[in-house]
Biopython code that builds the backbone (N, CA, C, O; Angstrom):
import numpy as np
from Bio.PDB.StructureBuilder import StructureBuilder

atoms = [
    (1, "UNK", "N", (116.047, 99.449, 90.267)),
    (1, "UNK", "CA", (116.621, 98.700, 89.128)),
    (1, "UNK", "C", (115.717, 97.620, 88.718)),
    (1, "UNK", "O", (115.039, 97.023, 89.555)),
    (2, "UNK", "N", (115.675, 97.340, 87.457)),
    (2, "UNK", "CA", (114.775, 96.299, 86.932)),
    (2, "UNK", "C", (115.387, 94.893, 87.159)),
    (2, "UNK", "O", (116.592, 94.679, 87.029)),
    (3, "UNK", "N", (114.522, 93.991, 87.492)),
    (3, "UNK", "CA", (114.962, 92.612, 87.640)),
    (3, "UNK", "C", (114.868, 91.772, 86.345)),
    (3, "UNK", "O", (115.052, 90.555, 86.368)),
    (4, "UNK", "N", (114.566, 92.480, 85.173)),
    (4, "UNK", "CA", (114.409, 91.826, 83.931)),
    (4, "UNK", "C", (115.778, 91.621, 83.226)),
    (4, "UNK", "O", (115.887, 90.804, 82.312)),
    (5, "UNK", "N", (116.810, 92.366, 83.657)),
    (5, "UNK", "CA", (118.137, 92.374, 82.978)),
    (5, "UNK", "C", (119.136, 91.576, 83.911)),
    (5, "UNK", "O", (119.327, 91.920, 85.077)),
    (6, "UNK", "N", (119.737, 90.532, 83.349)),
    (6, "UNK", "CA", (120.653, 89.656, 84.155)),
    (6, "UNK", "C", (121.836, 90.412, 84.646)),
    (6, "UNK", "O", (122.379, 90.077, 85.698)),
    (7, "UNK", "N", (122.282, 91.460, 83.907)),
    (7, "UNK", "CA", (123.473, 92.223, 84.333)),
    (7, "UNK", "C", (123.188, 93.003, 85.619)),
    (7, "UNK", "O", (124.131, 93.412, 86.296)),
    (8, "UNK", "N", (121.925, 93.220, 85.975)),
    (8, "UNK", "CA", (121.584, 93.980, 87.205)),
    (8, "UNK", "C", (121.521, 93.060, 88.419)),
    (8, "UNK", "O", (121.538, 93.534, 89.555)),
    (9, "UNK", "N", (121.450, 91.788, 88.197)),
    (9, "UNK", "CA", (121.310, 90.814, 89.327)),
    (9, "UNK", "C", (122.583, 90.145, 89.583)),
    (9, "UNK", "O", (123.183, 89.577, 88.670)),
    (10, "UNK", "N", (123.072, 90.187, 90.912)),
    (10, "UNK", "CA", (124.337, 89.540, 91.232)),
    (10, "UNK", "C", (124.150, 88.678, 92.500)),
    (10, "UNK", "O", (123.258, 88.909, 93.317)),
    (11, "UNK", "N", (125.013, 87.705, 92.613)),
    (11, "UNK", "CA", (124.945, 86.835, 93.810)),
    (11, "UNK", "C", (125.317, 87.691, 94.963)),
    (11, "UNK", "O", (126.272, 88.463, 94.881)),
    (12, "UNK", "N", (124.567, 87.578, 96.077)),
    (12, "UNK", "CA", (124.738, 88.412, 97.250)),
    (12, "UNK", "C", (123.936, 89.684, 97.301)),
    (12, "UNK", "O", (123.979, 90.404, 98.299)),
    (13, "UNK", "N", (123.164, 89.993, 96.188)),
    (13, "UNK", "CA", (122.323, 91.187, 96.162)),
    (13, "UNK", "C", (121.090, 90.986, 96.927)),
    (13, "UNK", "O", (120.584, 89.865, 96.975)),
    (14, "UNK", "N", (120.560, 92.008, 97.541)),
    (14, "UNK", "CA", (119.322, 92.017, 98.275)),
    (14, "UNK", "C", (118.183, 92.299, 97.195)),
    (14, "UNK", "O", (118.204, 93.311, 96.495)),
    (15, "UNK", "N", (117.250, 91.389, 97.118)),
    (15, "UNK", "CA", (116.169, 91.495, 96.183)),
    (15, "UNK", "C", (114.831, 91.178, 96.723)),
    (15, "UNK", "O", (114.716, 90.567, 97.786)),
    (16, "UNK", "N", (113.782, 91.585, 96.005)),
    (16, "UNK", "CA", (112.387, 91.086, 96.304)),
    (16, "UNK", "C", (112.002, 90.248, 95.045)),
    (16, "UNK", "O", (112.142, 90.697, 93.908)),
    (17, "UNK", "N", (111.518, 89.029, 95.306)),
    (17, "UNK", "CA", (111.099, 88.129, 94.233)),
    (17, "UNK", "C", (109.623, 87.758, 94.428)),
    (17, "UNK", "O", (109.071, 87.858, 95.524)),
    (18, "UNK", "N", (109.001, 87.321, 93.305)),
    (18, "UNK", "CA", (107.636, 86.727, 93.428)),
    (18, "UNK", "C", (107.838, 85.240, 93.211)),
    (18, "UNK", "O", (108.435, 84.776, 92.240)),
    (19, "UNK", "N", (107.271, 84.497, 94.229)),
    (19, "UNK", "CA", (107.333, 83.049, 94.122)),
    (19, "UNK", "C", (106.258, 82.556, 93.207)),
    (19, "UNK", "O", (105.266, 83.243, 92.968)),
    (20, "UNK", "N", (106.451, 81.352, 92.685)),
    (20, "UNK", "CA", (105.435, 80.766, 91.715)),
    (20, "UNK", "C", (103.992, 80.748, 92.335)),
    (20, "UNK", "O", (103.000, 81.055, 91.674)),
    (21, "UNK", "N", (103.946, 80.355, 93.689)),
    (21, "UNK", "CA", (102.641, 80.337, 94.284)),
    (21, "UNK", "C", (101.993, 81.664, 94.504)),
    (21, "UNK", "O", (100.782, 81.768, 94.699)),
    (22, "UNK", "N", (102.827, 82.690, 94.470)),
    (22, "UNK", "CA", (102.385, 84.108, 94.683)),
    (22, "UNK", "C", (102.144, 84.882, 93.493)),
    (22, "UNK", "O", (101.826, 86.066, 93.607)),
    (23, "UNK", "N", (102.271, 84.300, 92.283)),
    (23, "UNK", "CA", (102.244, 85.081, 91.066)),
    (23, "UNK", "C", (100.790, 85.676, 90.859)),
    (23, "UNK", "O", (100.697, 86.745, 90.255)),
    (24, "UNK", "N", (99.721, 85.081, 91.299)),
    (24, "UNK", "CA", (98.412, 85.655, 91.115)),
    (24, "UNK", "C", (98.229, 86.859, 92.026)),
    (24, "UNK", "O", (97.645, 87.860, 91.609)),
    (25, "UNK", "N", (98.713, 86.782, 93.256)),
    (25, "UNK", "CA", (98.566, 87.910, 94.193)),
    (25, "UNK", "C", (99.707, 88.994, 94.056)),
    (25, "UNK", "O", (99.502, 90.168, 94.362)),
    (26, "UNK", "N", (100.817, 88.576, 93.620)),
    (26, "UNK", "CA", (101.921, 89.493, 93.433)),
    (26, "UNK", "C", (102.700, 89.805, 94.711)),
    (26, "UNK", "O", (103.446, 90.782, 94.789)),
    (27, "UNK", "N", (102.494, 88.913, 95.742)),
    (27, "UNK", "CA", (103.174, 89.038, 97.040)),
    (27, "UNK", "C", (104.678, 88.926, 96.820)),
    (27, "UNK", "O", (105.130, 87.994, 96.155)),
    (28, "UNK", "N", (105.437, 89.825, 97.347)),
    (28, "UNK", "CA", (106.914, 89.773, 97.177)),
    (28, "UNK", "C", (107.600, 89.138, 98.456)),
    (28, "UNK", "O", (107.134, 89.287, 99.586)),
    (29, "UNK", "N", (108.684, 88.455, 98.194)),
    (29, "UNK", "CA", (109.467, 87.814, 99.211)),
    (29, "UNK", "C", (110.873, 88.434, 99.126)),
    (29, "UNK", "O", (111.464, 88.471, 98.046)),
    (30, "UNK", "N", (111.398, 88.907, 100.227)),
    (30, "UNK", "CA", (112.662, 89.597, 100.262)),
    (30, "UNK", "C", (113.786, 88.605, 100.731)),
    (30, "UNK", "O", (113.576, 87.743, 101.585)),
    (31, "UNK", "N", (114.998, 88.791, 100.110)),
    (31, "UNK", "CA", (116.030, 87.886, 100.482)),
    (31, "UNK", "C", (117.353, 88.214, 99.723)),
    (31, "UNK", "O", (117.422, 89.193, 98.979)),
    (32, "UNK", "N", (118.404, 87.365, 99.931)),
    (32, "UNK", "CA", (119.667, 87.559, 99.365)),
    (32, "UNK", "C", (119.818, 86.455, 98.243)),
    (32, "UNK", "O", (119.485, 85.289, 98.452)),
    (33, "UNK", "N", (120.322, 86.876, 97.085)),
    (33, "UNK", "CA", (120.521, 85.982, 95.954)),
    (33, "UNK", "C", (121.661, 85.002, 96.225)),
    (33, "UNK", "O", (122.794, 85.405, 96.490)),
    (34, "UNK", "N", (121.332, 83.670, 96.152)),
    (34, "UNK", "CA", (122.386, 82.647, 96.309)),
    (34, "UNK", "C", (122.881, 82.157, 95.009)),
    (34, "UNK", "O", (124.072, 81.881, 94.863)),
    (35, "UNK", "N", (121.951, 82.029, 93.985)),
    (35, "UNK", "CA", (122.263, 81.590, 92.643)),
    (35, "UNK", "C", (121.337, 82.151, 91.588)),
    (35, "UNK", "O", (120.130, 82.261, 91.802)),
    (36, "UNK", "N", (121.890, 82.499, 90.474)),
    (36, "UNK", "CA", (121.093, 82.961, 89.354)),
    (36, "UNK", "C", (120.733, 81.799, 88.424)),
    (36, "UNK", "O", (121.638, 81.152, 87.896)),
    (37, "UNK", "N", (119.460, 81.515, 88.207)),
    (37, "UNK", "CA", (119.023, 80.325, 87.533)),
    (37, "UNK", "C", (118.705, 80.563, 86.015)),
    (37, "UNK", "O", (118.680, 79.624, 85.220)),
    (38, "UNK", "N", (118.467, 81.847, 85.656)),
    (38, "UNK", "CA", (118.132, 82.131, 84.269)),
    (38, "UNK", "C", (119.399, 82.392, 83.516)),
    (38, "UNK", "O", (120.219, 83.196, 83.960)),
    (39, "UNK", "N", (119.598, 81.732, 82.370)),
    (39, "UNK", "CA", (120.878, 81.891, 81.587)),
    (39, "UNK", "C", (120.730, 83.031, 80.563)),
    (39, "UNK", "O", (121.727, 83.651, 80.194)),
    (40, "UNK", "N", (119.548, 83.305, 80.115)),
    (40, "UNK", "CA", (119.434, 84.369, 79.056)),
    (40, "UNK", "C", (119.668, 85.766, 79.685)),
    (40, "UNK", "O", (119.392, 86.004, 80.861)),
    (41, "UNK", "N", (120.169, 86.632, 78.865)),
    (41, "UNK", "CA", (120.521, 88.059, 79.369)),
    (41, "UNK", "C", (119.345, 88.887, 79.863)),
    (41, "UNK", "O", (119.465, 89.693, 80.786)),
    (42, "UNK", "N", (118.135, 88.649, 79.180)),
    (42, "UNK", "CA", (116.938, 89.394, 79.524)),
    (42, "UNK", "C", (115.761, 88.432, 79.551)),
    (42, "UNK", "O", (115.613, 87.535, 78.721)),
    (43, "UNK", "N", (114.908, 88.685, 80.592)),
    (43, "UNK", "CA", (113.664, 87.856, 80.677)),
    (43, "UNK", "C", (112.550, 88.770, 81.017)),
    (43, "UNK", "O", (112.658, 89.512, 81.993)),
    (44, "UNK", "N", (111.395, 88.768, 80.216)),
    (44, "UNK", "CA", (110.322, 89.739, 80.370)),
    (44, "UNK", "C", (109.615, 89.641, 81.739)),
    (44, "UNK", "O", (109.010, 90.620, 82.178)),
    (45, "UNK", "N", (109.677, 88.514, 82.401)),
    (45, "UNK", "CA", (108.996, 88.291, 83.680)),
    (45, "UNK", "C", (109.911, 88.376, 84.880)),
    (45, "UNK", "O", (109.460, 88.213, 86.014)),
    (46, "UNK", "N", (111.209, 88.631, 84.649)),
    (46, "UNK", "CA", (112.210, 88.769, 85.653)),
    (46, "UNK", "C", (113.184, 87.606, 85.645)),
    (46, "UNK", "O", (112.829, 86.513, 85.203)),
    (47, "UNK", "N", (114.380, 87.810, 86.113)),
    (47, "UNK", "CA", (115.435, 86.813, 86.183)),
    (47, "UNK", "C", (115.106, 85.883, 87.333)),
    (47, "UNK", "O", (114.807, 86.330, 88.440)),
    (48, "UNK", "N", (115.164, 84.532, 87.056)),
    (48, "UNK", "CA", (114.834, 83.542, 88.102)),
    (48, "UNK", "C", (116.093, 83.340, 88.982)),
    (48, "UNK", "O", (117.192, 83.162, 88.458)),
    (49, "UNK", "N", (115.927, 83.369, 90.280)),
    (49, "UNK", "CA", (116.991, 83.222, 91.256)),
    (49, "UNK", "C", (116.574, 82.343, 92.350)),
    (49, "UNK", "O", (115.385, 82.158, 92.609)),
    (50, "UNK", "N", (117.623, 81.749, 93.056)),
    (50, "UNK", "CA", (117.396, 81.077, 94.318)),
    (50, "UNK", "C", (117.916, 81.947, 95.439)),
    (50, "UNK", "O", (119.027, 82.471, 95.361)),
    (51, "UNK", "N", (117.098, 82.107, 96.508)),
    (51, "UNK", "CA", (117.549, 82.975, 97.629)),
    (51, "UNK", "C", (118.328, 82.097, 98.549)),
    (51, "UNK", "O", (118.280, 80.873, 98.427)),
    (52, "UNK", "N", (119.059, 82.697, 99.485)),
    (52, "UNK", "CA", (119.765, 81.908, 100.527)),
    (52, "UNK", "C", (118.870, 81.119, 101.436)),
    (52, "UNK", "O", (119.343, 80.219, 102.130)),
    (53, "UNK", "N", (117.575, 81.425, 101.458)),
    (53, "UNK", "CA", (116.623, 80.674, 102.209)),
    (53, "UNK", "C", (116.132, 79.423, 101.438)),
    (53, "UNK", "O", (115.402, 78.591, 101.978)),
    (54, "UNK", "N", (116.552, 79.320, 100.173)),
    (54, "UNK", "CA", (116.166, 78.131, 99.358)),
    (54, "UNK", "C", (114.958, 78.408, 98.469)),
    (54, "UNK", "O", (114.604, 77.587, 97.623)),
    (55, "UNK", "N", (114.315, 79.587, 98.664)),
    (55, "UNK", "CA", (113.105, 79.855, 97.844)),
    (55, "UNK", "C", (113.585, 80.292, 96.430)),
    (55, "UNK", "O", (114.632, 80.914, 96.252)),
    (56, "UNK", "N", (112.714, 79.908, 95.418)),
    (56, "UNK", "CA", (113.010, 80.221, 94.014)),
    (56, "UNK", "C", (111.926, 81.087, 93.508)),
    (56, "UNK", "O", (110.750, 80.847, 93.784)),
    (57, "UNK", "N", (112.302, 82.133, 92.741)),
    (57, "UNK", "CA", (111.290, 82.994, 92.155)),
    (57, "UNK", "C", (111.942, 84.021, 91.178)),
    (57, "UNK", "O", (113.148, 83.991, 90.932)),
    (58, "UNK", "N", (111.095, 84.922, 90.640)),
    (58, "UNK", "CA", (111.603, 85.845, 89.685)),
    (58, "UNK", "C", (111.779, 87.211, 90.287)),
    (58, "UNK", "O", (110.893, 87.692, 90.994)),
    (59, "UNK", "N", (112.906, 87.854, 90.025)),
    (59, "UNK", "CA", (113.271, 89.188, 90.625)),
    (59, "UNK", "C", (112.280, 90.235, 90.075)),
    (59, "UNK", "O", (112.098, 90.366, 88.864)),
    (60, "UNK", "N", (111.667, 90.953, 90.977)),
    (60, "UNK", "CA", (110.876, 92.135, 90.702)),
    (60, "UNK", "C", (111.481, 93.446, 91.098)),
    (60, "UNK", "O", (111.237, 94.476, 90.470)),
    (61, "UNK", "N", (112.289, 93.403, 92.165)),
    (61, "UNK", "CA", (112.960, 94.628, 92.701)),
    (61, "UNK", "C", (114.267, 94.282, 93.158)),
    (61, "UNK", "O", (114.461, 93.246, 93.794)),
    (62, "UNK", "N", (115.289, 95.187, 92.836)),
    (62, "UNK", "CA", (116.666, 95.056, 93.409)),
    (62, "UNK", "C", (116.779, 96.152, 94.430)),
    (62, "UNK", "O", (116.558, 97.318, 94.103)),
    (63, "UNK", "N", (117.112, 95.825, 95.641)),
    (63, "UNK", "CA", (117.233, 96.760, 96.732)),
    (63, "UNK", "C", (118.572, 97.439, 96.868)),
    (63, "UNK", "O", (118.762, 98.252, 97.772)),
]
sb = StructureBuilder()
sb.init_structure("model")
sb.init_model(0)
sb.init_chain("A")
sb.init_seg("    ")
for serial, (resi, resn, name, xyz) in enumerate(atoms, 1):
    if name == "N":
        sb.init_residue(resn, " ", resi, " ")
    sb.init_atom(name, np.array(xyz, "f"), 0.0, 1.0, " ", f" {name:<3s}", serial, name[0])
structure = sb.get_structure()
């Protein structure tokens, strides 16, 4: 599922995100969504979320 659509992302979902520092390399970080930070329904680079670990990034994959 695409991480560009806010309807696909839910609190508690297992996702892979790209952190700001990893945008050049595209390294993905896996975790559980704690909070959805993007308010718009669609974002071309992915919905921004905070993981339960405290890391913030844009969703690239929903597991």
